[in-house]
SESE-806597 format. One record per atom (N, C-alpha, C, O): residue in one letter; x, y, z. Coordinates in pm, whole numbers, plus 50000, padded with zeros to 5 digits. Example, Ala and Ser with C-alpha at 12.3 -4.5 7.8 and 13.67 -1.06 7.14 Angstrom:
BEGIN
A513194943150780
A512304955050780
A513204967050780
A514244966850846
S512854977550708
S513674989450714
S512905000350787
S513415011450804
This chain:
BEGIN
M513834923649121
M514104935049020
M513224946749078
M513954956549093
A512154949049110
A511384959349157
A511944962849271
A512074975049286
Y512344955249365
Y512874962049494
Y514474967549483
Y515034974349568
A515034963049359
A516214969349334
A515784983949263
A516214994649307
F514984983149160
F514784995449102
F514065006149197
F514135017849160
A513495003849297
A512835011149403
A514105015949493
A514125027149545
R514875008949503
R515985011649619
R517065024249530
R517615033749585
C517125021849423
C517885030949336
C516965042849317
C517585053349300
M515615043749314
M514655056349288
M514975063649443
M515155075849450
E515015055749553
E515125062049677
E516375068349702
E516525078549770
A517435061049634
A518565067749659
A518885080849542
A519865088249549
V518145081249467
V518345094149368
V517635103549434
V518075114949450
S516295099049486
S515405109349525
S516215117449644
S515805128649673
R517225112549708
R517765119949773
R518435133449749
R518655142249832
M518715133249613
M519805143949554
M518625152649442
M519015160249353
T517295149849466
T516325156649366
T515205163949486
T514935159449597
P514835173449437
P513535179049514
P512105174149527
P511175179049591
W512165161949440
W510735154449420
W510765141249518
W511775136149565
D509445137149537
D509755121249587
D509995110849492
D509905113549372
P510265099749528
P510695090949443
P509355085149361
P508195086449400
F509805078349235
F508695077249161
F507815063049228
F506595061249230
I508885054749278
I508475043049372
I509285041149455
I510435045249442
T508825033649569
T509665028749690
T509365015249707
T508455009349650
R510245009749797
R510254994949831
R508984992549917
R508424981649909
S508475002550001
S507235000250044
S506045001849974
S504994998550028
V506075006549860
V505005005249738
V504944994049672
V503884988649642
V506364988449635
V506444974749598
V505964963649670
V505274954749620
L506344964249793
L505784953649897
L504224954749910
L503624944049908
L503454966549923
L501944968149885
L501354962349755
L500254957049741
L502134963849680
L501794957349528
L502084942049505
L501834936749398
E502614935549608
E502764918349590
E501654911949588
E500804915049671
E501434902649502
E500374892749504
E500314886649655
E501284883149722
T498944886149692
T498954878549826
T497674869349761
T497104869749652
A497544861449871
A496434852449854
A495884851450004
A496434844750091
A494964857550019
A494174856950156
A492854852750163
A492084857750081
S492314843050260
S490874843450249
S490454845450389
S491314846650476
N489104845950420
N488714844050550
N488274832650594
N487414832050682
A488814821750536
A488354808550566
A488974805950721
A488214802050810
R490174808050743
R490394805150875
R489594815450997
R489314811151109
A489354826250963
A488414834851056
A487234828551061
A486734826851172
L486634824450955
L485164819350953
L485374805451052
L484534803051138
K486484797151034
K486634783051119
K486984788151246
K486064785451324
L487954794551306
L488114797951433
L487204807351496
L486894805151613
L486704818251432
L485784827251513
L484394828651454
L483584836651500
G484154821351360
G482744822951288
G482534836751233
G481444842451245
Y483504841851177
Y483604854851136
Y483294856650980
Y484074850250908
E482434863150924
E482184865250781
E481894878550788
E481174884150871
P482734885150659
P482704899750651
P481234903350598
P480544895050538
E480874914450621
E479604918850579
E479564925850460
E478534926250394
V480764932250420
V481094940550284
V482164932650217
V483054927750286
H482134930550064
H483094927250005
H484164936450022
H483884948250045
W485534932350014
W486714942250044
W486674951849917
W486854963449953
K486504950549791
K486244956449685
K485354969349694
K485714980749662
D484024965449748
D483194974749771
D483634986249890
D483374998249887
A484384978649998
A484804989050101
A485734995550039
A485825006150100
V486574995349946
V487525001449900
V487075013749825
V487565024949842
R486005010449731
R485065016949627
R484425031449753
R484525043749748
A483955024449828
A483315033049941
A484335044149991
A484105056249986
Q485405038650036
Q486435047350097
Q486895058350008
Q487195069750043
L486935053449892
L487625064349773
L486235073849762
L486375085549797
A485275070649728
A484065079449728
A484005089749845
A483705101549826
E484325084049975
E484155093350055
E485345102750082
E485185113450141
M486655098050034
M487475108950033
M487435118149909
M488145128049894
Q486585113649831
Q486485122449699
Q485485133549750
Q485515145249711
R484605128549840
R483335136649871
R483925146949963
R483655158849947
D484845142050076
D485355152150149
D486595160250123
D487255167850194
H486725155349974
H487925165249918
H489425162249987
H490305170949994
V489545150650030
V490935144350108
V491915145249962
V491705139149858
K492835153049984
K493975153049916
K494645139449884
K494235130149953
G495465137049808
G496185124649790
G496985119949887
G497875127949917
L497005108849952
L497935105550079
L499275100050024
L499285091149939
R500455105750076
R501755102450047
R501775087450104
R501575084850223
M502045078650010
M502565064550054
M504045063450034
M504665054350089
A504535070549971
A506055067149936
A506805073650067
A506875085650094
R507285064150132
R508135067150225
R509335055050233
R509155043250266
P510535061250194
P511535052250195
P511865045650309
P511815051550417
I512285031650298
I512645024250418
I513985025450433
I514775023850340
P514375028950572
P515755031250633
P516585019850595
P516265008150616
V517825024150531
V518655009350496
V519005002550632
V519214990450632
E519085009850751
E519245002150867
E518734993650899
E519154984750972
A517134995250823
A516044986950877
A516134970750790
A515404961250822
I517004970050693
I517014958350611
I518214950350660
I518494939550608
């Protein structure tokens, strides 16, 4: 359902001067995923030094400190790619 709505928003945005409210690429990023470092630990002995949530917080703080403007994530997926 979300992909259909996003596709509709992408189509409508071609006729408007603004970016779509949501795109299929953003829907993909928001999908629930379950990932762990168990395989990396088993195969490579890798353990992260920083929890991912702390890393995201640090990145956002750095962007705010450096006055980084909002990054555009809304890029419609070309119909040919589907």
